[in-house]
ChimeraX commands (.cxc) that place a marker at each C-alpha (Angstrom):
marker #1 position -1.35,57.02,67.05 radius 0.5
marker #1 position 0.74,53.80,66.81 radius 0.5
marker #1 position 2.80,53.08,69.91 radius 0.5
marker #1 position 6.46,52.18,69.29 radius 0.5
marker #1 position 7.47,48.89,70.85 radius 0.5
marker #1 position 10.13,49.23,73.55 radius 0.5
marker #1 position 13.64,48.41,72.45 radius 0.5
marker #1 position 14.86,45.01,73.54 radius 0.5
marker #1 position 18.05,45.10,75.57 radius 0.5
marker #1 position 21.10,43.62,73.78 radius 0.5
marker #1 position 21.82,39.96,74.40 radius 0.5
marker #1 position 24.48,39.28,77.01 radius 0.5
marker #1 position 27.88,38.15,75.97 radius 0.5
marker #1 position 27.92,34.36,76.40 radius 0.5
marker #1 position 31.16,33.10,78.10 radius 0.5
marker #1 position 32.69,29.68,78.54 radius 0.5
marker #1 position 35.25,29.23,81.24 radius 0.5
marker #1 position 37.91,26.48,81.14 radius 0.5
marker #1 position 40.01,26.39,84.32 radius 0.5
marker #1 position 41.09,23.37,86.33 radius 0.5
marker #1 position 41.42,25.04,89.71 radius 0.5
marker #1 position 37.99,25.10,91.15 radius 0.5
marker #1 position 38.48,28.20,93.39 radius 0.5
marker #1 position 39.86,30.24,90.43 radius 0.5
marker #1 position 37.08,29.03,88.16 radius 0.5
marker #1 position 34.42,29.97,90.67 radius 0.5
marker #1 position 36.01,33.39,91.36 radius 0.5
marker #1 position 36.16,34.18,87.62 radius 0.5
marker #1 position 32.49,33.06,87.13 radius 0.5
marker #1 position 31.40,35.16,90.12 radius 0.5
marker #1 position 33.34,38.29,89.14 radius 0.5
marker #1 position 32.49,38.19,85.41 radius 0.5
marker #1 position 28.90,37.39,86.34 radius 0.5
marker #1 position 28.67,40.73,88.06 radius 0.5
marker #1 position 29.07,42.46,84.72 radius 0.5
marker #1 position 25.62,43.45,83.33 radius 0.5
marker #1 position 26.50,42.32,79.81 radius 0.5
marker #1 position 28.01,38.94,80.58 radius 0.5
marker #1 position 26.42,35.49,81.06 radius 0.5
marker #1 position 28.57,32.52,82.08 radius 0.5
marker #1 position 27.00,29.69,80.06 radius 0.5
marker #1 position 29.49,26.94,80.81 radius 0.5
marker #1 position 32.42,25.86,83.07 radius 0.5
marker #1 position 34.78,22.97,82.52 radius 0.5
marker #1 position 37.90,21.74,84.29 radius 0.5
marker #1 position 39.34,19.45,81.62 radius 0.5
marker #1 position 40.62,20.38,78.19 radius 0.5
marker #1 position 38.92,17.40,76.59 radius 0.5
marker #1 position 35.53,18.88,77.66 radius 0.5
marker #1 position 36.05,22.35,75.98 radius 0.5
marker #1 position 34.81,21.63,72.47 radius 0.5
marker #1 position 31.88,19.42,73.38 radius 0.5
marker #1 position 30.72,21.93,75.99 radius 0.5
marker #1 position 31.12,24.79,73.48 radius 0.5
marker #1 position 29.15,22.96,70.85 radius 0.5
marker #1 position 26.39,22.45,73.48 radius 0.5
marker #1 position 26.20,26.02,74.91 radius 0.5
marker #1 position 27.46,28.08,71.91 radius 0.5
marker #1 position 29.47,30.73,73.70 radius 0.5
marker #1 position 30.50,33.97,72.11 radius 0.5
marker #1 position 33.84,33.92,73.95 radius 0.5
marker #1 position 35.79,31.02,75.39 radius 0.5
marker #1 position 38.19,31.93,78.20 radius 0.5
marker #1 position 40.84,29.15,78.34 radius 0.5
marker #1 position 43.64,28.39,80.72 radius 0.5
marker #1 position 46.61,26.66,79.08 radius 0.5
marker #1 position 47.67,23.97,81.42 radius 0.5
marker #1 position 44.67,21.75,81.83 radius 0.5
marker #1 position 44.15,18.04,82.27 radius 0.5
marker #1 position 43.57,16.37,78.96 radius 0.5
marker #1 position 43.97,18.74,76.03 radius 0.5
marker #1 position 45.82,21.94,76.75 radius 0.5
marker #1 position 44.09,25.29,76.26 radius 0.5
marker #1 position 46.28,25.87,73.18 radius 0.5
marker #1 position 45.17,22.64,71.57 radius 0.5
marker #1 position 41.54,23.41,72.43 radius 0.5
marker #1 position 41.89,26.84,70.87 radius 0.5
marker #1 position 42.66,24.99,67.63 radius 0.5
marker #1 position 39.67,22.69,68.18 radius 0.5
marker #1 position 37.40,25.71,68.55 radius 0.5
marker #1 position 38.75,27.47,65.46 radius 0.5
marker #1 position 37.70,24.35,63.43 radius 0.5
marker #1 position 34.62,23.23,65.26 radius 0.5
marker #1 position 33.04,26.52,66.31 radius 0.5
marker #1 position 34.86,29.30,64.35 radius 0.5
marker #1 position 32.37,32.02,65.46 radius 0.5
marker #1 position 33.58,31.61,69.04 radius 0.5
marker #1 position 36.35,33.99,70.05 radius 0.5
marker #1 position 39.09,32.50,72.16 radius 0.5
marker #1 position 40.90,34.36,74.94 radius 0.5
marker #1 position 43.81,32.64,76.60 radius 0.5
marker #1 position 44.13,33.47,80.28 radius 0.5
marker #1 position 47.22,31.92,82.02 radius 0.5
marker #1 position 49.56,32.09,84.92 radius 0.5
marker #1 position 52.46,31.27,82.60 radius 0.5
marker #1 position 53.46,34.35,80.54 radius 0.5
marker #1 position 55.77,32.50,78.18 radius 0.5
marker #1 position 56.65,33.89,74.76 radius 0.5
marker #1 position 56.30,30.57,73.02 radius 0.5
marker #1 position 52.83,30.09,74.45 radius 0.5
marker #1 position 51.81,33.45,72.89 radius 0.5
marker #1 position 53.04,32.37,69.47 radius 0.5
marker #1 position 51.29,29.06,69.62 radius 0.5
marker #1 position 48.06,30.68,70.86 radius 0.5
marker #1 position 48.03,33.04,67.88 radius 0.5
marker #1 position 48.84,30.23,65.52 radius 0.5
marker #1 position 45.89,28.29,66.97 radius 0.5
marker #1 position 43.58,31.24,66.21 radius 0.5
marker #1 position 43.26,32.77,69.66 radius 0.5
marker #1 position 42.14,36.47,69.64 radius 0.5
marker #1 position 43.73,37.34,72.88 radius 0.5
marker #1 position 46.33,36.40,75.50 radius 0.5
marker #1 position 46.42,37.67,79.08 radius 0.5
marker #1 position 48.15,36.72,82.25 radius 0.5
marker #1 position 46.14,36.12,85.41 radius 0.5
marker #1 position 47.66,38.80,87.60 radius 0.5
marker #1 position 45.67,41.68,86.04 radius 0.5
marker #1 position 42.46,43.21,87.42 radius 0.5
marker #1 position 39.13,41.67,86.52 radius 0.5
marker #1 position 38.13,44.96,84.91 radius 0.5
marker #1 position 40.88,44.53,82.28 radius 0.5
marker #1 position 39.73,40.99,81.65 radius 0.5
marker #1 position 36.06,42.09,81.12 radius 0.5
marker #1 position 37.29,44.83,78.75 radius 0.5
marker #1 position 39.43,42.30,76.91 radius 0.5
marker #1 position 36.42,39.99,76.38 radius 0.5
marker #1 position 34.38,42.80,74.93 radius 0.5
marker #1 position 37.29,43.80,72.65 radius 0.5
marker #1 position 37.81,40.38,71.16 radius 0.5
marker #1 position 34.12,40.07,70.62 radius 0.5
marker #1 position 34.34,43.26,68.64 radius 0.5
marker #1 position 36.97,41.76,66.45 radius 0.5
marker #1 position 40.04,43.23,68.08 radius 0.5
marker #1 position 43.16,41.38,69.22 radius 0.5
marker #1 position 44.19,41.76,72.81 radius 0.5
marker #1 position 47.71,40.74,73.91 radius 0.5
marker #1 position 49.59,41.46,77.12 radius 0.5
marker #1 position 52.16,44.11,75.94 radius 0.5
marker #1 position 55.01,42.89,78.05 radius 0.5
marker #1 position 54.55,39.32,76.66 radius 0.5
marker #1 position 54.28,40.57,73.12 radius 0.5
marker #1 position 57.68,42.33,73.47 radius 0.5
marker #1 position 59.19,39.21,74.94 radius 0.5
marker #1 position 57.91,37.10,72.09 radius 0.5
marker #1 position 59.38,39.32,69.55 radius 0.5
marker #1 position 62.80,39.17,71.24 radius 0.5
marker #1 position 62.75,35.36,71.74 radius 0.5
marker #1 position 62.03,34.40,68.20 radius 0.5
marker #1 position 60.03,31.51,66.86 radius 0.5
marker #1 position 59.93,27.99,68.31 radius 0.5
marker #1 position 62.95,26.07,66.86 radius 0.5
marker #1 position 61.49,22.68,67.59 radius 0.5
marker #1 position 59.59,20.56,65.15 radius 0.5
marker #1 position 56.25,18.91,66.11 radius 0.5
marker #1 position 58.02,15.50,66.54 radius 0.5
marker #1 position 60.81,17.02,68.64 radius 0.5
marker #1 position 58.21,18.63,70.88 radius 0.5
marker #1 position 56.38,15.31,71.25 radius 0.5
marker #1 position 59.52,13.48,72.20 radius 0.5
marker #1 position 60.58,16.11,74.67 radius 0.5
marker #1 position 57.10,16.29,76.23 radius 0.5
marker #1 position 57.26,12.50,76.76 radius 0.5
marker #1 position 60.60,12.97,78.49 radius 0.5
marker #1 position 59.27,15.44,81.00 radius 0.5
marker #1 position 59.07,12.99,83.90 radius 0.5
marker #1 position 62.59,11.52,83.38 radius 0.5
marker #1 position 61.28,8.66,81.28 radius 0.5
marker #1 position 63.79,6.22,79.61 radius 0.5
marker #1 position 64.33,6.19,75.89 radius 0.5
marker #1 position 62.43,2.94,75.73 radius 0.5
marker #1 position 59.49,4.49,77.61 radius 0.5
marker #1 position 59.45,7.55,75.28 radius 0.5
marker #1 position 59.69,5.30,72.23 radius 0.5
marker #1 position 56.66,3.32,73.37 radius 0.5
marker #1 position 54.65,6.43,74.17 radius 0.5
marker #1 position 55.23,8.14,70.89 radius 0.5
marker #1 position 55.29,5.02,68.69 radius 0.5
marker #1 position 58.83,5.46,67.37 radius 0.5
marker #1 position 61.97,3.29,67.46 radius 0.5
marker #1 position 64.52,3.99,70.28 radius 0.5
marker #1 position 67.03,4.98,67.66 radius 0.5
marker #1 position 64.68,7.56,66.17 radius 0.5
marker #1 position 63.82,8.90,69.70 radius 0.5
marker #1 position 67.57,9.33,70.36 radius 0.5
marker #1 position 67.88,11.31,67.06 radius 0.5
marker #1 position 65.01,13.64,68.03 radius 0.5
marker #1 position 66.36,14.13,71.50 radius 0.5
marker #1 position 69.80,14.95,70.20 radius 0.5
marker #1 position 68.30,17.46,67.70 radius 0.5
marker #1 position 66.20,19.11,70.41 radius 0.5
marker #1 position 69.22,19.38,72.77 radius 0.5
marker #1 position 71.23,21.07,70.01 radius 0.5
marker #1 position 68.42,23.49,69.07 radius 0.5
marker #1 position 67.88,24.51,72.69 radius 0.5
marker #1 position 71.65,24.80,73.27 radius 0.5
marker #1 position 71.48,22.62,76.36 radius 0.5
marker #1 position 73.63,19.62,77.65 radius 0.5
marker #1 position 71.01,16.93,78.06 radius 0.5
marker #1 position 67.42,16.06,77.64 radius 0.5
marker #1 position 66.25,17.34,81.01 radius 0.5
marker #1 position 67.87,20.75,80.41 radius 0.5
marker #1 position 66.22,20.77,76.97 radius 0.5
marker #1 position 62.89,20.01,78.53 radius 0.5
marker #1 position 63.36,22.78,81.06 radius 0.5
marker #1 position 64.42,25.35,78.47 radius 0.5
marker #1 position 61.60,24.43,76.16 radius 0.5
marker #1 position 59.01,24.74,78.91 radius 0.5
marker #1 position 60.35,28.07,80.18 radius 0.5
marker #1 position 60.02,29.46,76.66 radius 0.5
marker #1 position 56.49,27.93,76.09 radius 0.5
marker #1 position 57.71,25.68,73.30 radius 0.5
marker #1 position 56.16,22.54,74.82 radius 0.5
marker link #1:1,2 radius 0.2
marker link #1:2,3 radius 0.2
marker link #1:3,4 radius 0.2
marker link #1:4,5 radius 0.2
marker link #1:5,6 radius 0.2
marker link #1:6,7 radius 0.2
marker link #1:7,8 radius 0.2
marker link #1:8,9 radius 0.2
marker link #1:9,10 radius 0.2
marker link #1:10,11 radius 0.2
marker link #1:11,12 radius 0.2
marker link #1:12,13 radius 0.2
marker link #1:13,14 radius 0.2
marker link #1:14,15 radius 0.2
marker link #1:15,16 radius 0.2
marker link #1:16,17 radius 0.2
marker link #1:17,18 radius 0.2
marker link #1:18,19 radius 0.2
marker link #1:19,20 radius 0.2
marker link #1:20,21 radius 0.2
marker link #1:21,22 radius 0.2
marker link #1:22,23 radius 0.2
marker link #1:23,24 radius 0.2
marker link #1:24,25 radius 0.2
marker link #1:25,26 radius 0.2
marker link #1:26,27 radius 0.2
marker link #1:27,28 radius 0.2
marker link #1:28,29 radius 0.2
marker link #1:29,30 radius 0.2
marker link #1:30,31 radius 0.2
marker link #1:31,32 radius 0.2
marker link #1:32,33 radius 0.2
marker link #1:33,34 radius 0.2
marker link #1:34,35 radius 0.2
marker link #1:35,36 radius 0.2
marker link #1:36,37 radius 0.2
marker link #1:37,38 radius 0.2
marker link #1:38,39 radius 0.2
marker link #1:39,40 radius 0.2
marker link #1:40,41 radius 0.2
marker link #1:41,42 radius 0.2
marker link #1:42,43 radius 0.2
marker link #1:43,44 radius 0.2
marker link #1:44,45 radius 0.2
marker link #1:45,46 radius 0.2
marker link #1:46,47 radius 0.2
marker link #1:47,48 radius 0.2
marker link #1:48,49 radius 0.2
marker link #1:49,50 radius 0.2
marker link #1:50,51 radius 0.2
marker link #1:51,52 radius 0.2
marker link #1:52,53 radius 0.2
marker link #1:53,54 radius 0.2
marker link #1:54,55 radius 0.2
marker link #1:55,56 radius 0.2
marker link #1:56,57 radius 0.2
marker link #1:57,58 radius 0.2
marker link #1:58,59 radius 0.2
marker link #1:59,60 radius 0.2
marker link #1:60,61 radius 0.2
marker link #1:61,62 radius 0.2
marker link #1:62,63 radius 0.2
marker link #1:63,64 radius 0.2
marker link #1:64,65 radius 0.2
marker link #1:65,66 radius 0.2
marker link #1:66,67 radius 0.2
marker link #1:67,68 radius 0.2
marker link #1:68,69 radius 0.2
marker link #1:69,70 radius 0.2
marker link #1:70,71 radius 0.2
marker link #1:71,72 radius 0.2
marker link #1:72,73 radius 0.2
marker link #1:73,74 radius 0.2
marker link #1:74,75 radius 0.2
marker link #1:75,76 radius 0.2
marker link #1:76,77 radius 0.2
marker link #1:77,78 radius 0.2
marker link #1:78,79 radius 0.2
marker link #1:79,80 radius 0.2
marker link #1:80,81 radius 0.2
marker link #1:81,82 radius 0.2
marker link #1:82,83 radius 0.2
marker link #1:83,84 radius 0.2
marker link #1:84,85 radius 0.2
marker link #1:85,86 radius 0.2
marker link #1:86,87 radius 0.2
marker link #1:87,88 radius 0.2
marker link #1:88,89 radius 0.2
marker link #1:89,90 radius 0.2
marker link #1:90,91 radius 0.2
marker link #1:91,92 radius 0.2
marker link #1:92,93 radius 0.2
marker link #1:93,94 radius 0.2
marker link #1:94,95 radius 0.2
marker link #1:95,96 radius 0.2
marker link #1:96,97 radius 0.2
marker link #1:97,98 radius 0.2
marker link #1:98,99 radius 0.2
marker link #1:99,100 radius 0.2
marker link #1:100,101 radius 0.2
marker link #1:101,102 radius 0.2
marker link #1:102,103 radius 0.2
marker link #1:103,104 radius 0.2
marker link #1:104,105 radius 0.2
marker link #1:105,106 radius 0.2
marker link #1:106,107 radius 0.2
marker link #1:107,108 radius 0.2
marker link #1:108,109 radius 0.2
marker link #1:109,110 radius 0.2
marker link #1:110,111 radius 0.2
marker link #1:111,112 radius 0.2
marker link #1:112,113 radius 0.2
marker link #1:113,114 radius 0.2
marker link #1:114,115 radius 0.2
marker link #1:115,116 radius 0.2
marker link #1:116,117 radius 0.2
marker link #1:117,118 radius 0.2
marker link #1:118,119 radius 0.2
marker link #1:119,120 radius 0.2
marker link #1:120,121 radius 0.2
marker link #1:121,122 radius 0.2
marker link #1:122,123 radius 0.2
marker link #1:123,124 radius 0.2
marker link #1:124,125 radius 0.2
marker link #1:125,126 radius 0.2
marker link #1:126,127 radius 0.2
marker link #1:127,128 radius 0.2
marker link #1:128,129 radius 0.2
marker link #1:129,130 radius 0.2
marker link #1:130,131 radius 0.2
marker link #1:131,132 radius 0.2
marker link #1:132,133 radius 0.2
marker link #1:133,134 radius 0.2
marker link #1:134,135 radius 0.2
marker link #1:135,136 radius 0.2
marker link #1:136,137 radius 0.2
marker link #1:137,138 radius 0.2
marker link #1:138,139 radius 0.2
marker link #1:139,140 radius 0.2
marker link #1:140,141 radius 0.2
marker link #1:141,142 radius 0.2
marker link #1:142,143 radius 0.2
marker link #1:143,144 radius 0.2
marker link #1:144,145 radius 0.2
marker link #1:145,146 radius 0.2
marker link #1:146,147 radius 0.2
marker link #1:147,148 radius 0.2
marker link #1:148,149 radius 0.2
marker link #1:149,150 radius 0.2
marker link #1:150,151 radius 0.2
marker link #1:151,152 radius 0.2
marker link #1:152,153 radius 0.2
marker link #1:153,154 radius 0.2
marker link #1:154,155 radius 0.2
marker link #1:155,156 radius 0.2
marker link #1:156,157 radius 0.2
marker link #1:157,158 radius 0.2
marker link #1:158,159 radius 0.2
marker link #1:159,160 radius 0.2
marker link #1:160,161 radius 0.2
marker link #1:161,162 radius 0.2
marker link #1:162,163 radius 0.2
marker link #1:163,164 radius 0.2
marker link #1:164,165 radius 0.2
marker link #1:165,166 radius 0.2
marker link #1:166,167 radius 0.2
marker link #1:167,168 radius 0.2
marker link #1:168,169 radius 0.2
marker link #1:169,170 radius 0.2
marker link #1:170,171 radius 0.2
marker link #1:171,172 radius 0.2
marker link #1:172,173 radius 0.2
marker link #1:173,174 radius 0.2
marker link #1:174,175 radius 0.2
marker link #1:175,176 radius 0.2
marker link #1:176,177 radius 0.2
marker link #1:177,178 radius 0.2
marker link #1:178,179 radius 0.2
marker link #1:179,180 radius 0.2
marker link #1:180,181 radius 0.2
marker link #1:181,182 radius 0.2
marker link #1:182,183 radius 0.2
marker link #1:183,184 radius 0.2
marker link #1:184,185 radius 0.2
marker link #1:185,186 radius 0.2
marker link #1:186,187 radius 0.2
marker link #1:187,188 radius 0.2
marker link #1:188,189 radius 0.2
marker link #1:189,190 radius 0.2
marker link #1:190,191 radius 0.2
marker link #1:191,192 radius 0.2
marker link #1:192,193 radius 0.2
marker link #1:193,194 radius 0.2
marker link #1:194,195 radius 0.2
marker link #1:195,196 radius 0.2
marker link #1:196,197 radius 0.2
marker link #1:197,198 radius 0.2
marker link #1:198,199 radius 0.2
marker link #1:199,200 radius 0.2
marker link #1:200,201 radius 0.2
marker link #1:201,202 radius 0.2
marker link #1:202,203 radius 0.2
marker link #1:203,204 radius 0.2
marker link #1:204,205 radius 0.2
marker link #1:205,206 radius 0.2
marker link #1:206,207 radius 0.2
marker link #1:207,208 radius 0.2
marker link #1:208,209 radius 0.2
marker link #1:209,210 radius 0.2
marker link #1:210,211 radius 0.2
marker link #1:211,212 radius 0.2
view
C-alpha cells in the first residue's frame, strides 16, 4: 500500500512594512508576526527604500505609511505597481484625508486604512487584499465621495508643496525649475481653486484634503 505524503502547510503571507516611526514599525511587526500565516520579510523607514527592498524580498503585501522621508507612500505605491505588480499595496495612515484615498487608488493601492483600528482588522485586510479584494475605511470612502476630485494640476501641487515652509517665490522657482512669473501664475491658480486668500491658506486647505 502506497503511503500518501503529508500535505505541506500553505506558505505564509510575506509582508513588507514601511513606517518611519520606529516604535510603531516595531509594534506592527510584533503584532502581525503573531499571526500564524504572516511573515514580516522586510522593514523600511524611508520611502526611497520601499521599491529596492521589495525587489529584494518579494513581499506578497506591502503595508505603507503615507508621510515618509524621501518618497511618500503614495508615490511608492505607484513605484510598486510598475516595478513589482504582483505585490498588493495596503496604505495605513494616521491621516484619513479624502484626497489621499483618491491618490492611493489612482496609484494602484488595493486598500486604505487609518491607524486607529484594531490589529485584527488590519490582519483581515491584508488577507482580503491578497485574495483580490479592495479594502477601504468606510467613513473615509464616504468623505471622498462628498469632497470630490482633486482640483489641482500636477504642477500646481508641486508649486504648493514647495511653498509649505513659507518659501519665497524665488525659492519656489529655483526648487521646481520654473520662472518666478510662472510660479506666481500657478500659485494664483491654486489659490483660486482652493477658494482661499493666500498661498499659505491654499497649502493648508490642500493638505487637509490630501491633495498634496
